[in-house]
N, CA, C and O atoms as a Maestro MAE file, in Angstrom:
{
 s_m_m2io_version
 :::
 2.0.0
}

f_m_ct {
 s_m_title
 :::
 protein
 m_atom[344] {
  # First column is atom index #
  i_m_mmod_type
  r_m_x_coord
  r_m_y_coord
  r_m_z_coord
  i_m_residue_number
  s_m_chain_name
  s_m_pdb_residue_name
  s_m_pdb_atom_name
  i_m_atomic_number
  :::
  1 25 79.343 109.269 130.411 1 A "MET " " N  " 7
  2 3 81.128 109.217 129.787 1 A "MET " " CA " 6
  3 2 81.509 108.729 131.437 1 A "MET " " C  " 6
  4 15 81.375 109.040 132.621 1 A "MET " " O  " 8
  5 25 82.075 107.738 130.511 2 A "ASN " " N  " 7
  6 3 82.953 106.846 132.210 2 A "ASN " " CA " 6
  7 2 84.622 107.749 131.835 2 A "ASN " " C  " 6
  8 15 84.960 108.640 131.056 2 A "ASN " " O  " 8
  9 25 85.456 106.736 133.104 3 A "TYR " " N  " 7
  10 3 86.737 107.387 133.192 3 A "TYR " " CA " 6
  11 2 87.212 106.914 132.264 3 A "TYR " " C  " 6
  12 15 87.954 107.834 131.921 3 A "TYR " " O  " 8
  13 25 87.331 106.293 131.695 4 A "ILE " " N  " 7
  14 3 88.303 105.484 130.343 4 A "ILE " " CA " 6
  15 2 87.973 106.153 129.295 4 A "ILE " " C  " 6
  16 15 88.750 106.329 128.357 4 A "ILE " " O  " 8
  17 25 86.973 106.529 129.329 5 A "GLU " " N  " 7
  18 3 86.572 107.550 127.694 5 A "GLU " " CA " 6
  19 2 87.285 109.304 128.223 5 A "GLU " " C  " 6
  20 15 87.950 109.990 127.447 5 A "GLU " " O  " 8
  21 25 87.008 109.645 129.386 6 A "ILE " " N  " 7
  22 3 87.817 111.000 129.888 6 A "ILE " " CA " 6
  23 2 89.244 110.495 130.090 6 A "ILE " " C  " 6
  24 15 89.977 111.312 130.646 6 A "ILE " " O  " 8
  25 25 89.586 109.770 129.885 7 A "ILE " " N  " 7
  26 3 91.451 109.354 129.805 7 A "ILE " " CA " 6
  27 2 91.819 109.107 128.550 7 A "ILE " " C  " 6
  28 15 92.997 108.924 128.242 7 A "ILE " " O  " 8
  29 25 90.846 109.080 127.716 8 A "GLY " " N  " 7
  30 3 91.061 109.098 126.238 8 A "GLY " " CA " 6
  31 2 90.894 110.406 125.732 8 A "GLY " " C  " 6
  32 15 91.884 110.931 125.223 8 A "GLY " " O  " 8
  33 25 89.450 111.256 125.787 9 A "PHE " " N  " 7
  34 3 89.652 112.785 125.613 9 A "PHE " " CA " 6
  35 2 90.947 113.567 126.028 9 A "PHE " " C  " 6
  36 15 91.471 114.417 125.308 9 A "PHE " " O  " 8
  37 25 91.365 113.230 127.144 10 A "ILE " " N  " 7
  38 3 92.232 113.779 127.861 10 A "ILE " " CA " 6
  39 2 93.772 113.673 126.698 10 A "ILE " " C  " 6
  40 15 94.422 114.568 126.157 10 A "ILE " " O  " 8
  41 25 93.863 112.680 126.680 11 A "ALA " " N  " 7
  42 3 95.216 112.130 125.688 11 A "ALA " " CA " 6
  43 2 94.930 112.762 124.228 11 A "ALA " " C  " 6
  44 15 95.724 113.501 123.645 11 A "ALA " " O  " 8
  45 25 93.704 112.366 123.742 12 A "ALA " " N  " 7
  46 3 92.990 112.848 122.517 12 A "ALA " " CA " 6
  47 2 93.800 114.564 122.321 12 A "ALA " " C  " 6
  48 15 94.693 114.912 121.549 12 A "ALA " " O  " 8
  49 25 92.947 115.447 123.494 13 A "VAL " " N  " 7
  50 3 93.250 116.960 123.618 13 A "VAL " " CA " 6
  51 2 94.874 116.895 123.354 13 A "VAL " " C  " 6
  52 15 95.476 117.306 122.362 13 A "VAL " " O  " 8
  53 25 95.393 116.278 124.498 14 A "LEU " " N  " 7
  54 3 97.161 116.741 124.747 14 A "LEU " " CA " 6
  55 2 98.073 116.626 123.445 14 A "LEU " " C  " 6
  56 15 98.982 117.400 123.147 14 A "LEU " " O  " 8
  57 25 97.480 115.052 122.435 15 A "THR " " N  " 7
  58 3 98.699 114.959 121.734 15 A "THR " " CA " 6
  59 2 98.034 115.688 120.324 15 A "THR " " C  " 6
  60 15 98.574 115.668 119.218 15 A "THR " " O  " 8
  61 25 97.189 116.104 120.537 16 A "THR " " N  " 7
  62 3 96.345 116.705 118.984 16 A "THR " " CA " 6
  63 2 96.771 118.541 119.107 16 A "THR " " C  " 6
  64 15 96.866 119.335 118.172 16 A "THR " " O  " 8
  65 25 96.958 118.795 120.556 17 A "ALA " " N  " 7
  66 3 97.336 120.632 120.712 17 A "ALA " " CA " 6
  67 2 98.773 120.252 120.235 17 A "ALA " " C  " 6
  68 15 99.189 120.832 119.233 17 A "ALA " " O  " 8
  69 25 99.483 119.436 120.785 18 A "ALA " " N  " 7
  70 3 101.454 118.723 120.313 18 A "ALA " " CA " 6
  71 2 101.184 119.725 119.407 18 A "ALA " " C  " 6
  72 15 101.521 120.907 119.471 18 A "ALA " " O  " 8
  73 25 100.154 118.802 118.034 19 A "PHE " " N  " 7
  74 3 100.596 119.042 117.088 19 A "PHE " " CA " 6
  75 2 100.287 120.390 116.429 19 A "PHE " " C  " 6
  76 15 100.935 120.834 115.480 19 A "PHE " " O  " 8
  77 25 99.758 120.703 116.722 20 A "LEU " " N  " 7
  78 3 99.279 122.031 116.061 20 A "LEU " " CA " 6
  79 2 100.245 123.577 115.597 20 A "LEU " " C  " 6
  80 15 100.135 124.396 114.684 20 A "LEU " " O  " 8
  81 25 101.073 123.430 116.625 21 A "PRO " " N  " 7
  82 3 101.870 124.546 116.673 21 A "PRO " " CA " 6
  83 2 102.769 124.169 115.703 21 A "PRO " " C  " 6
  84 15 102.732 125.288 115.190 21 A "PRO " " O  " 8
  85 25 103.801 123.379 114.766 22 A "GLN " " N  " 7
  86 3 104.177 122.572 114.081 22 A "GLN " " CA " 6
  87 2 104.040 123.088 112.963 22 A "GLN " " C  " 6
  88 15 104.990 123.441 112.265 22 A "GLN " " O  " 8
  89 25 102.211 123.256 112.489 23 A "VAL " " N  " 7
  90 3 101.608 123.630 111.837 23 A "VAL " " CA " 6
  91 2 101.137 124.906 111.438 23 A "VAL " " C  " 6
  92 15 100.723 125.208 110.319 23 A "VAL " " O  " 8
  93 25 101.259 125.861 112.754 24 A "TYR " " N  " 7
  94 3 101.141 126.979 112.340 24 A "TYR " " CA " 6
  95 2 102.137 127.875 112.594 24 A "TYR " " C  " 6
  96 15 102.106 129.027 112.162 24 A "TYR " " O  " 8
  97 25 103.051 127.417 113.287 25 A "LYS " " N  " 7
  98 3 104.770 127.811 112.901 25 A "LYS " " CA " 6
  99 2 105.230 127.485 111.009 25 A "LYS " " C  " 6
  100 15 105.521 128.304 110.138 25 A "LYS " " O  " 8
  101 25 105.154 126.407 110.960 26 A "THR " " N  " 7
  102 3 105.333 126.539 109.098 26 A "THR " " CA " 6
  103 2 104.170 126.941 108.752 26 A "THR " " C  " 6
  104 15 104.262 126.633 107.564 26 A "THR " " O  " 8
  105 25 102.861 127.509 108.872 27 A "TRP " " N  " 7
  106 3 102.443 128.181 108.083 27 A "TRP " " CA " 6
  107 2 102.865 129.870 107.843 27 A "TRP " " C  " 6
  108 15 102.675 130.651 106.911 27 A "TRP " " O  " 8
  109 25 103.378 129.959 108.876 28 A "LYS " " N  " 7
  110 3 103.702 131.572 109.388 28 A "LYS " " CA " 6
  111 2 104.810 132.109 109.124 28 A "LYS " " C  " 6
  112 15 105.049 133.316 109.125 28 A "LYS " " O  " 8
  113 25 105.693 131.049 108.836 29 A "THR " " N  " 7
  114 3 107.245 131.667 108.249 29 A "THR " " CA " 6
  115 2 107.762 130.219 106.977 29 A "THR " " C  " 6
  116 15 108.922 130.151 106.572 29 A "THR " " O  " 8
  117 25 106.714 129.246 106.544 30 A "LYS " " N  " 7
  118 3 106.902 129.162 105.193 30 A "LYS " " CA " 6
  119 2 108.015 128.222 105.595 30 A "LYS " " C  " 6
  120 15 108.193 127.323 104.773 30 A "LYS " " O  " 8
  121 25 108.535 128.208 106.285 31 A "ASP " " N  " 7
  122 3 109.985 127.328 106.119 31 A "ASP " " CA " 6
  123 2 109.690 125.342 106.462 31 A "ASP " " C  " 6
  124 15 109.538 124.704 107.504 31 A "ASP " " O  " 8
  125 25 109.729 124.903 104.824 32 A "VAL " " N  " 7
  126 3 109.506 123.543 105.464 32 A "VAL " " CA " 6
  127 2 110.962 122.631 105.550 32 A "VAL " " C  " 6
  128 15 110.903 121.424 105.781 32 A "VAL " " O  " 8
  129 25 112.303 123.347 105.337 33 A "SER " " N  " 7
  130 3 113.853 123.039 105.031 33 A "SER " " CA " 6
  131 2 113.611 121.489 106.251 33 A "SER " " C  " 6
  132 15 113.932 120.327 106.002 33 A "SER " " O  " 8
  133 25 112.902 122.069 107.646 34 A "SER " " N  " 7
  134 3 112.945 120.463 108.361 34 A "SER " " CA " 6
  135 2 112.619 119.575 108.487 34 A "SER " " C  " 6
  136 15 112.980 118.703 109.278 34 A "SER " " O  " 8
  137 25 111.262 119.590 107.149 35 A "LEU " " N  " 7
  138 3 110.020 118.701 107.574 35 A "LEU " " CA " 6
  139 2 110.583 117.528 106.328 35 A "LEU " " C  " 6
  140 15 110.957 117.797 105.186 35 A "LEU " " O  " 8
  141 25 110.503 116.315 106.919 36 A "SER " " N  " 7
  142 3 110.780 114.845 105.879 36 A "SER " " CA " 6
  143 2 109.184 114.923 105.210 36 A "SER " " C  " 6
  144 15 108.259 114.725 105.998 36 A "SER " " O  " 8
  145 25 108.834 115.231 103.653 37 A "LEU " " N  " 7
  146 3 107.997 114.715 103.344 37 A "LEU " " CA " 6
  147 2 107.476 113.212 103.617 37 A "LEU " " C  " 6
  148 15 106.391 112.978 104.150 37 A "LEU " " O  " 8
  149 25 108.447 112.151 103.154 38 A "PRO " " N  " 7
  150 3 108.428 110.672 103.675 38 A "PRO " " CA " 6
  151 2 107.588 110.266 104.985 38 A "PRO " " C  " 6
  152 15 106.634 109.518 105.196 38 A "PRO " " O  " 8
  153 25 108.699 111.432 106.057 39 A "MET " " N  " 7
  154 3 107.617 110.896 107.308 39 A "MET " " CA " 6
  155 2 106.116 111.541 107.357 39 A "MET " " C  " 6
  156 15 105.275 110.760 107.803 39 A "MET " " O  " 8
  157 25 105.658 112.765 106.995 40 A "LEU " " N  " 7
  158 3 105.035 112.848 106.551 40 A "LEU " " CA " 6
  159 2 104.139 112.224 106.401 40 A "LEU " " C  " 6
  160 15 103.147 112.159 107.127 40 A "LEU " " O  " 8
  161 25 104.524 111.238 104.682 41 A "PHE " " N  " 7
  162 3 103.385 110.659 104.399 41 A "PHE " " CA " 6
  163 2 103.363 109.753 105.302 41 A "PHE " " C  " 6
  164 15 102.162 109.540 105.139 41 A "PHE " " O  " 8
  165 25 103.670 108.958 106.196 42 A "LEU " " N  " 7
  166 3 103.780 107.533 106.634 42 A "LEU " " CA " 6
  167 2 102.961 107.855 108.168 42 A "LEU " " C  " 6
  168 15 102.317 107.036 108.823 42 A "LEU " " O  " 8
  169 25 103.264 109.607 108.565 43 A "PHE " " N  " 7
  170 3 102.055 109.819 109.625 43 A "PHE " " CA " 6
  171 2 100.717 109.594 109.233 43 A "PHE " " C  " 6
  172 15 99.827 108.852 109.648 43 A "PHE " " O  " 8
  173 25 100.817 110.539 108.200 44 A "PHE " " N  " 7
  174 3 99.536 110.946 107.620 44 A "PHE " " CA " 6
  175 2 98.574 109.306 107.183 44 A "PHE " " C  " 6
  176 15 97.436 109.068 107.587 44 A "PHE " " O  " 8
  177 25 99.469 108.308 106.225 45 A "ILE " " N  " 7
  178 3 98.369 106.985 106.109 45 A "ILE " " CA " 6
  179 2 98.619 106.855 108.422 45 A "ILE " " C  " 6
  180 15 98.021 107.689 109.101 45 A "ILE " " O  " 8
  181 25 99.047 106.327 108.762 46 A "GLY " " N  " 7
  182 3 99.119 106.185 109.993 46 A "GLY " " CA " 6
  183 2 97.707 106.655 110.587 46 A "GLY " " C  " 6
  184 15 96.718 105.929 110.683 46 A "GLY " " O  " 8
  185 25 97.802 108.182 111.022 47 A "ILE " " N  " 7
  186 3 96.896 108.573 111.025 47 A "ILE " " CA " 6
  187 2 95.387 108.766 110.357 47 A "ILE " " C  " 6
  188 15 94.461 109.413 110.847 47 A "ILE " " O  " 8
  189 25 95.389 108.125 109.266 48 A "VAL " " N  " 7
  190 3 93.940 107.949 108.799 48 A "VAL " " CA " 6
  191 2 93.949 106.440 109.221 48 A "VAL " " C  " 6
  192 15 92.920 106.080 109.794 48 A "VAL " " O  " 8
  193 25 94.808 105.600 109.065 49 A "ALA " " N  " 7
  194 3 94.416 104.357 110.302 49 A "ALA " " CA " 6
  195 2 93.742 104.465 110.962 49 A "ALA " " C  " 6
  196 15 92.523 104.313 110.872 49 A "ALA " " O  " 8
  197 25 94.618 104.873 112.132 50 A "TRP " " N  " 7
  198 3 94.343 104.947 113.841 50 A "TRP " " CA " 6
  199 2 92.648 106.015 113.425 50 A "TRP " " C  " 6
  200 15 92.143 106.313 114.508 50 A "TRP " " O  " 8
  201 25 92.034 106.414 112.574 51 A "LEU " " N  " 7
  202 3 90.830 106.909 112.496 51 A "LEU " " CA " 6
  203 2 89.676 106.304 111.940 51 A "LEU " " C  " 6
  204 15 88.467 106.444 112.124 51 A "LEU " " O  " 8
  205 25 90.560 105.408 111.020 52 A "VAL " " N  " 7
  206 3 89.288 104.056 110.322 52 A "VAL " " CA " 6
  207 2 89.108 103.079 111.810 52 A "VAL " " C  " 6
  208 15 87.995 102.674 112.145 52 A "VAL " " O  " 8
  209 25 90.646 102.711 112.808 53 A "TYR " " N  " 7
  210 3 90.713 102.119 113.871 53 A "TYR " " CA " 6
  211 2 89.438 102.794 114.470 53 A "TYR " " C  " 6
  212 15 88.426 102.094 114.435 53 A "TYR " " O  " 8
  213 25 89.318 104.089 115.036 54 A "GLY " " N  " 7
  214 3 88.196 104.738 116.015 54 A "GLY " " CA " 6
  215 2 86.770 104.700 115.422 54 A "GLY " " C  " 6
  216 15 85.742 104.728 116.099 54 A "GLY " " O  " 8
  217 25 86.828 104.640 114.208 55 A "PHE " " N  " 7
  218 3 85.311 104.059 114.096 55 A "PHE " " CA " 6
  219 2 84.495 102.992 113.665 55 A "PHE " " C  " 6
  220 15 83.388 102.899 113.134 55 A "PHE " " O  " 8
  221 25 85.682 101.934 114.191 56 A "LEU " " N  " 7
  222 3 85.332 100.294 114.071 56 A "LEU " " CA " 6
  223 2 84.947 100.344 115.342 56 A "LEU " " C  " 6
  224 15 83.818 100.025 115.715 56 A "LEU " " O  " 8
  225 25 85.946 100.783 116.153 57 A "LYS " " N  " 7
  226 3 85.959 100.781 117.728 57 A "LYS " " CA " 6
  227 2 84.733 100.968 118.172 57 A "LYS " " C  " 6
  228 15 84.095 100.255 118.947 57 A "LYS " " O  " 8
  229 25 84.254 102.498 117.368 58 A "ASN " " N  " 7
  230 3 83.808 103.458 117.973 58 A "ASN " " CA " 6
  231 2 84.117 103.980 119.506 58 A "ASN " " C  " 6
  232 15 83.548 103.789 120.581 58 A "ASN " " O  " 8
  233 25 85.004 104.549 119.201 59 A "SER " " N  " 7
  234 3 85.618 105.255 119.862 59 A "SER " " CA " 6
  235 2 85.755 107.476 119.869 59 A "SER " " C  " 6
  236 15 86.681 108.194 119.493 59 A "SER " " O  " 8
  237 25 84.730 107.747 120.316 60 A "PRO " " N  " 7
  238 3 85.225 109.227 120.005 60 A "PRO " " CA " 6
  239 2 86.159 109.859 120.265 60 A "PRO " " C  " 6
  240 15 86.599 110.582 119.371 60 A "PRO " " O  " 8
  241 25 87.067 109.836 122.037 61 A "PRO " " N  " 7
  242 3 88.141 109.866 121.705 61 A "PRO " " CA " 6
  243 2 89.574 109.974 120.555 61 A "PRO " " C  " 6
  244 15 90.429 110.853 120.447 61 A "PRO " " O  " 8
  245 25 89.390 108.771 119.860 62 A "MET " " N  " 7
  246 3 89.944 108.218 118.914 62 A "MET " " CA " 6
  247 2 89.994 109.061 117.699 62 A "MET " " C  " 6
  248 15 90.925 109.457 116.998 62 A "MET " " O  " 8
  249 25 88.262 109.268 117.650 63 A "ILE " " N  " 7
  250 3 87.831 109.849 116.359 63 A "ILE " " CA " 6
  251 2 88.126 110.986 116.245 63 A "ILE " " C  " 6
  252 15 88.808 111.472 115.342 63 A "ILE " " O  " 8
  253 25 87.480 111.719 117.460 64 A "PHE " " N  " 7
  254 3 87.691 113.242 117.448 64 A "PHE " " CA " 6
  255 2 89.695 113.751 116.849 64 A "PHE " " C  " 6
  256 15 90.092 114.118 115.743 64 A "PHE " " O  " 8
  257 25 90.305 113.579 117.879 65 A "ALA " " N  " 7
  258 3 91.885 113.218 117.889 65 A "ALA " " CA " 6
  259 2 92.141 112.977 116.394 65 A "ALA " " C  " 6
  260 15 92.362 114.071 115.876 65 A "ALA " " O  " 8
  261 25 92.194 112.094 115.592 66 A "ASN " " N  " 7
  262 3 92.627 111.898 114.745 66 A "ASN " " CA " 6
  263 2 91.548 112.285 113.536 66 A "ASN " " C  " 6
  264 15 92.089 111.904 112.498 66 A "ASN " " O  " 8
  265 25 90.565 112.735 113.298 67 A "SER " " N  " 7
  266 3 89.798 113.961 112.590 67 A "SER " " CA " 6
  267 2 90.845 115.254 112.805 67 A "SER " " C  " 6
  268 15 91.427 115.345 111.724 67 A "SER " " O  " 8
  269 25 91.179 115.938 113.394 68 A "ILE " " N  " 7
  270 3 92.248 116.965 113.748 68 A "ILE " " CA " 6
  271 2 93.218 117.042 113.080 68 A "ILE " " C  " 6
  272 15 93.553 117.978 112.354 68 A "ILE " " O  " 8
  273 25 93.997 115.597 113.364 69 A "THR " " N  " 7
  274 3 95.308 115.303 113.394 69 A "THR " " CA " 6
  275 2 95.433 114.726 111.789 69 A "THR " " C  " 6
  276 15 96.489 114.595 111.170 69 A "THR " " O  " 8
  277 25 94.328 114.478 111.387 70 A "VAL " " N  " 7
  278 3 94.216 114.379 109.618 70 A "VAL " " CA " 6
  279 2 94.540 115.452 108.829 70 A "VAL " " C  " 6
  280 15 95.426 115.610 107.989 70 A "VAL " " O  " 8
  281 25 93.423 116.364 109.361 71 A "VAL " " N  " 7
  282 3 93.738 117.968 108.190 71 A "VAL " " CA " 6
  283 2 95.264 118.284 108.912 71 A "VAL " " C  " 6
  284 15 96.147 118.251 108.055 71 A "VAL " " O  " 8
  285 25 95.741 118.561 110.191 72 A "SER " " N  " 7
  286 3 96.734 119.202 110.303 72 A "SER " " CA " 6
  287 2 98.404 118.535 109.358 72 A "SER " " C  " 6
  288 15 99.322 119.084 108.749 72 A "SER " " O  " 8
  289 25 98.025 117.038 109.734 73 A "SER " " N  " 7
  290 3 99.354 116.447 109.263 73 A "SER " " CA " 6
  291 2 98.979 116.452 107.366 73 A "SER " " C  " 6
  292 15 99.753 116.145 106.459 73 A "SER " " O  " 8
  293 25 97.348 116.974 107.254 74 A "PHE " " N  " 7
  294 3 97.559 117.001 105.137 74 A "PHE " " CA " 6
  295 2 98.010 118.258 104.931 74 A "PHE " " C  " 6
  296 15 98.521 118.566 103.855 74 A "PHE " " O  " 8
  297 25 97.839 119.326 106.171 75 A "LEU " " N  " 7
  298 3 98.348 120.469 106.128 75 A "LEU " " CA " 6
  299 2 99.694 120.672 105.881 75 A "LEU " " C  " 6
  300 15 100.203 121.456 105.081 75 A "LEU " " O  " 8
  301 25 100.250 119.856 106.679 76 A "LEU " " N  " 7
  302 3 102.177 119.869 106.936 76 A "LEU " " CA " 6
  303 2 102.536 119.103 104.988 76 A "LEU " " C  " 6
  304 15 103.271 119.700 104.202 76 A "LEU " " O  " 8
  305 25 102.019 118.136 104.732 77 A "ILE " " N  " 7
  306 3 102.311 117.838 103.494 77 A "ILE " " CA " 6
  307 2 101.940 119.052 102.427 77 A "ILE " " C  " 6
  308 15 102.757 119.465 101.604 77 A "ILE " " O  " 8
  309 25 100.773 119.495 102.540 78 A "TYR " " N  " 7
  310 3 100.512 120.832 101.517 78 A "TYR " " CA " 6
  311 2 101.684 122.035 101.561 78 A "TYR " " C  " 6
  312 15 102.177 122.664 100.624 78 A "TYR " " O  " 8
  313 25 101.939 122.115 102.975 79 A "PHE " " N  " 7
  314 3 103.046 122.945 102.433 79 A "PHE " " CA " 6
  315 2 104.313 122.880 102.494 79 A "PHE " " C  " 6
  316 15 105.127 123.791 102.347 79 A "PHE " " O  " 8
  317 25 104.540 121.427 102.788 80 A "LYS " " N  " 7
  318 3 106.273 120.827 102.579 80 A "LYS " " CA " 6
  319 2 106.059 121.372 100.681 80 A "LYS " " C  " 6
  320 15 106.707 122.177 100.013 80 A "LYS " " O  " 8
  321 25 105.191 120.733 100.423 81 A "ILE " " N  " 7
  322 3 105.301 120.754 98.520 81 A "ILE " " CA " 6
  323 2 104.925 121.979 97.930 81 A "ILE " " C  " 6
  324 15 105.452 122.336 96.876 81 A "ILE " " O  " 8
  325 25 103.859 122.827 98.639 82 A "LYS " " N  " 7
  326 3 103.911 124.075 98.359 82 A "LYS " " CA " 6
  327 2 105.077 124.928 98.834 82 A "LYS " " C  " 6
  328 15 105.372 125.848 98.071 82 A "LYS " " O  " 8
  329 25 105.812 124.803 99.965 83 A "TYR " " N  " 7
  330 3 106.871 125.894 100.157 83 A "TYR " " CA " 6
  331 2 108.605 124.982 99.673 83 A "TYR " " C  " 6
  332 15 109.681 125.338 100.154 83 A "TYR " " O  " 8
  333 25 108.511 124.279 99.062 84 A "ARG " " N  " 7
  334 3 109.539 123.525 99.334 84 A "ARG " " CA " 6
  335 2 111.137 124.646 98.531 84 A "ARG " " C  " 6
  336 15 112.288 124.785 98.945 84 A "ARG " " O  " 8
  337 25 110.548 125.119 97.510 85 A "ASN " " N  " 7
  338 3 111.893 126.169 96.642 85 A "ASN " " CA " 6
  339 2 111.446 127.201 97.108 85 A "ASN " " C  " 6
  340 15 111.541 128.146 96.325 85 A "ASN " " O  " 8
  341 25 110.835 127.510 98.395 86 A "LYS " " N  " 7
  342 3 111.544 129.104 98.975 86 A "LYS " " CA " 6
  343 2 112.438 129.395 99.797 86 A "LYS " " C  " 6
  344 15 112.725 130.574 100.005 86 A "LYS " " O  " 8
  :::
 }
 m_bond[343] {
  # First column is bond index #
  i_m_from
  i_m_to
  i_m_order
  :::
  1 1 2 1
  2 2 3 1
  3 3 4 2
  4 3 5 1
  5 5 6 1
  6 6 7 1
  7 7 8 2
  8 7 9 1
  9 9 10 1
  10 10 11 1
  11 11 12 2
  12 11 13 1
  13 13 14 1
  14 14 15 1
  15 15 16 2
  16 15 17 1
  17 17 18 1
  18 18 19 1
  19 19 20 2
  20 19 21 1
  21 21 22 1
  22 22 23 1
  23 23 24 2
  24 23 25 1
  25 25 26 1
  26 26 27 1
  27 27 28 2
  28 27 29 1
  29 29 30 1
  30 30 31 1
  31 31 32 2
  32 31 33 1
  33 33 34 1
  34 34 35 1
  35 35 36 2
  36 35 37 1
  37 37 38 1
  38 38 39 1
  39 39 40 2
  40 39 41 1
  41 41 42 1
  42 42 43 1
  43 43 44 2
  44 43 45 1
  45 45 46 1
  46 46 47 1
  47 47 48 2
  48 47 49 1
  49 49 50 1
  50 50 51 1
  51 51 52 2
  52 51 53 1
  53 53 54 1
  54 54 55 1
  55 55 56 2
  56 55 57 1
  57 57 58 1
  58 58 59 1
  59 59 60 2
  60 59 61 1
  61 61 62 1
  62 62 63 1
  63 63 64 2
  64 63 65 1
  65 65 66 1
  66 66 67 1
  67 67 68 2
  68 67 69 1
  69 69 70 1
  70 70 71 1
  71 71 72 2
  72 71 73 1
  73 73 74 1
  74 74 75 1
  75 75 76 2
  76 75 77 1
  77 77 78 1
  78 78 79 1
  79 79 80 2
  80 79 81 1
  81 81 82 1
  82 82 83 1
  83 83 84 2
  84 83 85 1
  85 85 86 1
  86 86 87 1
  87 87 88 2
  88 87 89 1
  89 89 90 1
  90 90 91 1
  91 91 92 2
  92 91 93 1
  93 93 94 1
  94 94 95 1
  95 95 96 2
  96 95 97 1
  97 97 98 1
  98 98 99 1
  99 99 100 2
  100 99 101 1
  101 101 102 1
  102 102 103 1
  103 103 104 2
  104 103 105 1
  105 105 106 1
  106 106 107 1
  107 107 108 2
  108 107 109 1
  109 109 110 1
  110 110 111 1
  111 111 112 2
  112 111 113 1
  113 113 114 1
  114 114 115 1
  115 115 116 2
  116 115 117 1
  117 117 118 1
  118 118 119 1
  119 119 120 2
  120 119 121 1
  121 121 122 1
  122 122 123 1
  123 123 124 2
  124 123 125 1
  125 125 126 1
  126 126 127 1
  127 127 128 2
  128 127 129 1
  129 129 130 1
  130 130 131 1
  131 131 132 2
  132 131 133 1
  133 133 134 1
  134 134 135 1
  135 135 136 2
  136 135 137 1
  137 137 138 1
  138 138 139 1
  139 139 140 2
  140 139 141 1
  141 141 142 1
  142 142 143 1
  143 143 144 2
  144 143 145 1
  145 145 146 1
  146 146 147 1
  147 147 148 2
  148 147 149 1
  149 149 150 1
  150 150 151 1
  151 151 152 2
  152 151 153 1
  153 153 154 1
  154 154 155 1
  155 155 156 2
  156 155 157 1
  157 157 158 1
  158 158 159 1
  159 159 160 2
  160 159 161 1
  161 161 162 1
  162 162 163 1
  163 163 164 2
  164 163 165 1
  165 165 166 1
  166 166 167 1
  167 167 168 2
  168 167 169 1
  169 169 170 1
  170 170 171 1
  171 171 172 2
  172 171 173 1
  173 173 174 1
  174 174 175 1
  175 175 176 2
  176 175 177 1
  177 177 178 1
  178 178 179 1
  179 179 180 2
  180 179 181 1
  181 181 182 1
  182 182 183 1
  183 183 184 2
  184 183 185 1
  185 185 186 1
  186 186 187 1
  187 187 188 2
  188 187 189 1
  189 189 190 1
  190 190 191 1
  191 191 192 2
  192 191 193 1
  193 193 194 1
  194 194 195 1
  195 195 196 2
  196 195 197 1
  197 197 198 1
  198 198 199 1
  199 199 200 2
  200 199 201 1
  201 201 202 1
  202 202 203 1
  203 203 204 2
  204 203 205 1
  205 205 206 1
  206 206 207 1
  207 207 208 2
  208 207 209 1
  209 209 210 1
  210 210 211 1
  211 211 212 2
  212 211 213 1
  213 213 214 1
  214 214 215 1
  215 215 216 2
  216 215 217 1
  217 217 218 1
  218 218 219 1
  219 219 220 2
  220 219 221 1
  221 221 222 1
  222 222 223 1
  223 223 224 2
  224 223 225 1
  225 225 226 1
  226 226 227 1
  227 227 228 2
  228 227 229 1
  229 229 230 1
  230 230 231 1
  231 231 232 2
  232 231 233 1
  233 233 234 1
  234 234 235 1
  235 235 236 2
  236 235 237 1
  237 237 238 1
  238 238 239 1
  239 239 240 2
  240 239 241 1
  241 241 242 1
  242 242 243 1
  243 243 244 2
  244 243 245 1
  245 245 246 1
  246 246 247 1
  247 247 248 2
  248 247 249 1
  249 249 250 1
  250 250 251 1
  251 251 252 2
  252 251 253 1
  253 253 254 1
  254 254 255 1
  255 255 256 2
  256 255 257 1
  257 257 258 1
  258 258 259 1
  259 259 260 2
  260 259 261 1
  261 261 262 1
  262 262 263 1
  263 263 264 2
  264 263 265 1
  265 265 266 1
  266 266 267 1
  267 267 268 2
  268 267 269 1
  269 269 270 1
  270 270 271 1
  271 271 272 2
  272 271 273 1
  273 273 274 1
  274 274 275 1
  275 275 276 2
  276 275 277 1
  277 277 278 1
  278 278 279 1
  279 279 280 2
  280 279 281 1
  281 281 282 1
  282 282 283 1
  283 283 284 2
  284 283 285 1
  285 285 286 1
  286 286 287 1
  287 287 288 2
  288 287 289 1
  289 289 290 1
  290 290 291 1
  291 291 292 2
  292 291 293 1
  293 293 294 1
  294 294 295 1
  295 295 296 2
  296 295 297 1
  297 297 298 1
  298 298 299 1
  299 299 300 2
  300 299 301 1
  301 301 302 1
  302 302 303 1
  303 303 304 2
  304 303 305 1
  305 305 306 1
  306 306 307 1
  307 307 308 2
  308 307 309 1
  309 309 310 1
  310 310 311 1
  311 311 312 2
  312 311 313 1
  313 313 314 1
  314 314 315 1
  315 315 316 2
  316 315 317 1
  317 317 318 1
  318 318 319 1
  319 319 320 2
  320 319 321 1
  321 321 322 1
  322 322 323 1
  323 323 324 2
  324 323 325 1
  325 325 326 1
  326 326 327 1
  327 327 328 2
  328 327 329 1
  329 329 330 1
  330 330 331 1
  331 331 332 2
  332 331 333 1
  333 333 334 1
  334 334 335 1
  335 335 336 2
  336 335 337 1
  337 337 338 1
  338 338 339 1
  339 339 340 2
  340 339 341 1
  341 341 342 1
  342 342 343 1
  343 343 344 2
  :::
 }
}
């Protein structure tokens, strides 16, 4: 693994980790009032596109980060729909 891949993995871990506290907080509190569903959909589609791009470029850091973020953003969309009336 070269230094470029190491930088990519560091960036992937940091940006993915930054998103996880929001998922956890939403799951625990069930408060989705501050989440925008259109933003979540756009974000999800963008992350899926980045994931596809990562596969096409054969970039392990992009595949790693975006795989986790796709799941995380999907969970926020799920929570937003499930808890929107609570």
